[in-house]
N, C-alpha and C positions, 0 to 999 in steps of 0.2 A: 702590462696591464696596470690600469690605474682605479685604485680604491674608489667606490667598492664594488665594481664590476667584479663577477666571479671570474675564476678560470675556467674557461671552456676547452677542451682538449678534444681532438678528432684526431683519428688514424685511419687510413683506408689500406684495407689488404685487397691486393689485386695480382694478377698473373694474365696479361693483356685484357682481360675482363675483370671487374669487380668480383670479390668472393664474399660470401656471407655465411653464417652457421659455424664459423669458428669460436673458439673461447681467447678472449683478449683480457689479460689482467696485467696489472703492474704493481708499481709503489711511487709514492712522490716522498721525496726527502726535503724536508724545508729546511730554510736558513740556519735552524740551531741544531741540523742534524738529525733530528726526530722522522722515522718514516712509517708512513701510512699506506695499507695496501688499498688499491683501486680495481674496479671492473667496470670495463668499457662495454658497452651493448650497442646493437644494430637494430632495435626493437621498436624504435620510434616513440622512446620516452625516456624521462629523466636525462633531459638535454641531447638526446638524439633526434633529429629532426624528421629522418624518412626512414621507415622500417625496411630490412633486407634490401639495402642499397651498397652494402660494403664499406660504408663508413660508418667508424663506431666512434661512441662519443661518452663523454662523462664530463660532469661539472665539480670542480673541487674548490675549497676555500683556502684562506689562507690565514691561520690561526697565529703564525709566528711572525705576521707583520709584514715589513717591507723585507726585500730581499730575493736571493735566486731560489727558485725551487726546481729541483732536478726530479723529470719524470723518465722512468723506464718502463716499457710495455713489453709483454710478451704474447706472439700469436701461436696457438697450440691446436692443431687438429688432429690429435692423437685419439678423438673419439671418431674420427672419419664424418664429419656432418658437413663439412665444407661443401660448398657448392657455387658455381658462376651465377651471377644475376645480371639483369638489367632494369633491376627495380629504380635505380636513381636516374636512368635514362629519360630524356623528352620523348614523350611517346611519338613515333613515327606516323605518318600517313600514306602508306602506299598505295599504288594505283592498280587498278586490274590487269592483268596480263592479256596478249591478243586475243585470249579468249573469252574476255571480260569477268575472270574469275580473280578472286582476291588471294593472294599468295598465302601460304602458312607462314606462321612465327618459325623463326629458325631454331633448331634443336640445340641448345646448349652442351657443351661437352661436360662430361663426369669428371670429379677431381678424385684421384686414388691415391695421389701422395699424402703420407702422414710425415707433415712438416711442422716446424717450429722456427719462429722469427723473432727478433729482437730487436726494439728501436729505443733510442734515447732522445731526449730534448730538454730545454730549459727554458723556464719562464721567468722573469723579473718582475716583481711588483713593487710599486711605489706609491705613495701618498696615503698610506693607511693612518687612521685615526683611532683612538682610544673610544671614541663614539662618533658616528659621522653626521648623526642630526640630534638636535634638543630633545631631551626627555620630558620638557617641558612646554606648554603653548607660549607663545604662537608658532614657534618653531620655524624652520627652513621656509623662507619665501619660495612661491613658485606662482606661475600663472596659470590662469584657467584656458590655456589655449592646448590642450591636450601632449603637450612638450612632456617626455619621460624625464623623471627625476631619479636615479639611483640611490637604494637603501640597501642596508643590511643590519642584521641583529647580531650584535657584537657581544651580548653576554645574557646571562638568565634575567629575566622580567626586563628586558630592555624595550623601550618605547620610543619611536620616533615620531616627532609633531612636524607638520607642515602647515604654514598659513597660505592659502589659496587665495591669490588677488585676481582683480579686475574679473570678476564673475558676472556674467550678463544675467541679471536677476528677473528678465522678462521670460526665459524659459528655463527648463529643467537644466540641471546641471548633474553630469556623469563622474562620479570618483572612480578610478579603478587600480588595481594592482596587477601587473601582469610580468612575464618573463621571471617566474618563479623558480628560484634555486636553492641548493644545498638543503634540501627538505623543508623549505619556508612553507608553513601552512598558515596563513596570516589572516589575522583580524583586523577590518579597515572600520575605523569609526570617524564619523563627520560630525563637526559642530557647527554652531554659528561662531559670530566673531570674538565671542569671550573665550572661547576653547573648553568651556564646560557643559554648557546646554547642548545635549547630544539630539542629533536629528535622525540619523541613520546608523546602522552597524551591520556588519555582515562579515561572513567567512565562506571557503569553498562549500563547505556543508549546505549553507542556507542563501548564499547570495552568488553563487557561483555562475559564470558564462558558460555558455554551451561550448565555447573554446578554451575553457580552462584558466581562466583567471576570475579574480573577485571583482565584481562592480557594482556600484550602487547608484541608484537614481534618486536623486532630491528633487523634490517638486518644485516649481518657481516659488508656489506659496510658502513654502519652509525655508527659502534662501534668508540670509542676512540682508537687509535693506541697503547696508554699508557697501553690498557687494565683496565682502570679504567672507571666509570660510575658513575653518580650521579642520585638517585630518591627522588622525593617530594612526600609528600600524605598530603593531606587535604580533609576536609568534602564539598561535593558540596555546602551545605548550609552554608553560611559564619558566619551565628548565632548560629549554633550547638554549644554546651557546652559539648557534650560526643559523644563518638564512638569508638568502638574497632576494631582491624584488625592484620593480620598477614602480613608481606611483606617478600617475596624471590625472587630469581633471579638464573638463571642458565639454563640450557639446556632444551628443551621442555621435559614436562611429558605427560603420558597416560592421564592424567585429563585434559590437556589443549586443551580442544575440543571449537574450536570458535562458536560463534553464527552464526546461520544462518542468511542471509541476511533479512531485512527488506523492503517489497514491497509494493507500493500501485499502484493500476490501476486507471489511469485518463481517462478523456472522450476522445472521438476521436475527430479529427478536420479535417479540409480540405477535408471532406466527399462529394464525387460526386457521379454518378450513377454507377460507376465502381471502384472507388479508395476510399482511406482513409489514413489517418495518425494515428495510434496507439499511446498513450501516457502512461507514469508513471513515478514513481521514485523508485529508488533502493539505498539503504543504505548496503553497502556490510561488514559493521561493522567490519572493519579492516582486513579484509580477501579476496584475490583475489576471483573477483565475477564474473561471466557472467550472461547474462540475454536472452531472447527471448521471443515473445508474441504468444499465441495459437489463433486461431480465427476459426471461421466456422458459421454455421446457426443454431447450436444447442450447448449446453452447454459441448457436447462431441468435439466440435472444430473441430479437424481433419486437420488443417493447422497449420505451425509455421512460424514464420521468421527466419532467420539466427541468430545463436547463437553470441552475441557481448560482449565485455569486457567492465564491468562498474567500474575497477579498485580496490583498496583496502582501499578507505578511510573509515573514519567513520561519514559520511555526506550524507544527501540525493544527489541524482544524478538524474538529470531529464534527460529521455531515451524516444526515440521515433523509431518508424519503420514505414515505408510506405508499403502498400500493394494495389496490383491491380488485376484486373481480375474479380472483383465483379459482382454480378448480380443485374442490376438495382431493385429498389422498394422492396428491401429486408432486412430484420432484421438480423444481424450480432451480434455473441458474441464474446467477447474476455477476455482474462487477461494476466497478465504480470508474468512470471516466472523467477527467479532468483535462482543461486546455487554457493555455495561455498563449501569448505571442513566442513564446518559445517553442511551442509543439503542444501534441496531446499524448498523454499518458494514460495506458489502460490497467487498471488493477487487475489481479489475478482471478479466475472464477472460483466462485462459492457457490454453495447450493443449500436449499433448506425444504423439508417435506410440509405441505399444508397438512392439517388436520383432516380427519375423517368428519364426515357430518354426522352428527350425532342421530340417533334413530328416531323415527317417527312415530308417536304413539298415539292411541284413542282409546278412551275408556268407554266400553258399550256396557248396557243394561244387565244387571244381575238376574240369572234365571236360577228353577228350580229351588226357588225360595221355600224352605219351611219353618218350623218352628224353632230348629237349632242348626240349619245347615243352608248354604246357599253355594250357587257356582258365578265366581266371577268372571267377566269377559271383555274382551278389549282386542285391538288389533295393531301388530307392530310391524313398520316397515325398516329392516336393519339398514337400509342405504349402501347394500354392498360389503358391508364390514360385518365381523363375527358379533352377534348382539346376544345377550340375555336379558331376561324380564324376571319381574316378579310383581304380585299385587301389594299393596298395603292396605290393610282396614282396620277399623275400629269404631269406636261408639262417638268420635268427635274426628274433626279434620286434622287432629294430631295424630290420628291412626293408633300405633303402637304395636300392631301384628304385621307380621308379613308371611306371604307364602315362600315356598322355596324358589331359588332362583333356577330358570329353566333356559334352555338354549333356544334362540329364534332363527338361527340359521345367518347366514349373509345374502340373502337374496335382496333385490331391489324392488321388491313388491309387497304389499300389505299381507301379512300373514296372522290368521284368525287364532288367537291364544285365550286359555282359560284356567281356571284353578279353582278346584273346590273347597270350601271351608267349612268346618264343623265346630261343635262346642259352644254354638251362639246361644243367647239368651232369649226365649221367647217374647214377641210382641215388643222387639226393640229395634229401633232404627241404626243401622250401621252405615257409615262412609266408608268409601274405598278409591282407590285409583292406580291405574296401571304404571309401571315404572319400568325403563328399559335402558340398558347401558352398552356402548361398546367405545373402541378407542377415540371417539369424536367427541365423547360425554355422555352424560345422562340426561334422558328426557324424563318428564311427569306428565301422566295423561290427567284431565279434568277429574275433579272431585265427582263421584257419583255415589248414590245413596239407595238401599234398602230397606224394608221392615220385614223382620220375621214373623210370621204367622202367630195367631192367638192359640188356633185350635189346630190338633195334629189332622191329618187327612184320615180319610174313611179307611178301616181296618177289616177286611172281610173275615167273616167268621163262619163256618159249618156244621153241621151236625149230621147223626146218622150214619150209616154204611151206605152210601150211594143214594140216599134219599134225598128228599129234597132239603134245601138249607134256608138261610135266612141272613142277611147282613145286618148288623147290630152298629150304630153308630153312638157314641157318646154325646150328649148334647148337653149344654149348661142351662140348669132350670132358673128360671128367674123369680 
C-alpha cells in the first residue's frame, strides 16, 4: 500500500458457493506490535461494496506509519446464521423451456455446520508522511480535470489545502470528496485564488451527493478570473486523528447527483373557521429547490398551494402558505413537499381543525313594555355548535346589565329567544342587544331601544256581591 491510500481488507467465505451471515472478526498488529480489534462486514457499507455477497470487508488505517501490518481474521458460525448466497453473481437471463415457461430459481442448500475458520495476511505500507498536504494555502497543486488526489487526516485539527489549476471559467466548477474511509466525515471549502475568500462550503450533512460523497457546485460567476481556485479539507470533528478521502474537481459527472431536499412539516397557525397558515422548513441541500403544500380533508389531500422558490442554500428555510375557503368545524390534513434535481421529498402528514362558525344573532323589538318591565326578543342560529345566549341592556349603549345565560342548542336554524326584565324606571329609554357564544366565537346583535311607559295599565276594580261594578282608572289632572 502507498500512503495515503487506506488499507482495504476483504475476505471471502465459501464452500462451493459464497456464504453470508457469519461473524468475521479479527486483529491488526502494527509495526510497533500494538494490536487493534477489527470487525469485517458483508452489509454493503463501511468499505463493503455489495451486501450479502459472501465478501466481507473493512478499511483500516496505519497510525504506526511505514512497515508491516499483520492481519488475522476468524470466521465463526456458532450462531447458526450462515447461508449460501448468489448475491454477488452477475444476474443470469434464462430462456423459456420447451413449454414457454421460465424456469424457477434454484433452491440453495442450507448450512447446518457450526464451524470456525482462521486466516492470516500481511500488508506492507510505504511512503507515510507526517502530514500529506499543506495546512496553509495554496496547498498541493491539482488540475480541474476530475482526477482523484488522495488525502488523509493525520492529526486533530488537520486541514489539507489544494490549489485547483486550469479551471474553465466559462462554466460551473464541481469540487467533490469521494471514497471516504476511516470514519472520515469531511468539510469541503472552496475559495478564490487568494485562499481566504470563501465561495462555498459543505459537508455530508448539507452538501452530500445521493451517491454518498460531498460535492459543491461553484457557479461560473463565482470563479476566480485567473482560472485558479483553492480548496480545503478537514474532519467535521476537530478531535478526529484519522480519516481518508479523495478530492477531485472539474466539470459535472454523471454521478454528481444532488441530495433531494430535506423537509419538515410544522404545525398550522392562524387557524380560523375558514382559513389557516401552513408551515414547515425546507433545506435545499445546495440545489435550487421549490416547495408547495398539499392539503385536504383526507391524506389523499386533493388541493395544493402554488409552487414557491426555496433557493439553493444548505440550511433550513422556514416556509409557509396561507389557505382559505375551508369548511368550519372540519379536520384538515396537510404536508410540505419540496423538489430539486435530486428528487422530491414529502414531509410527514399533519392536521388541524378549523374553528366553528360563531352564532348568527338578530336583535328583535322589545314587547310587553310596561312602567317597570319589558320582554327582550331576538333570534339565534347556533350554526351547528352548542350555543348560549343572553341580553345586555341599560340606559346607554354601554348597557351594564345582563340577563342570565341560556342554552340555545346546536341546531343550524334560527331559534327565537326572549328574556323578561323588570325593575326598570318609568318613562325611560333603554338600549339592549342579543349576545350569543359558541366555540367559534361570540356574536353581538345590533343595538335596539324601547321606552318604558309613563302610566300604568288600567286596573279593574269591582264592588258589591255580584252586582254591577265599574272600572276606575287614575288619570293625571292637568
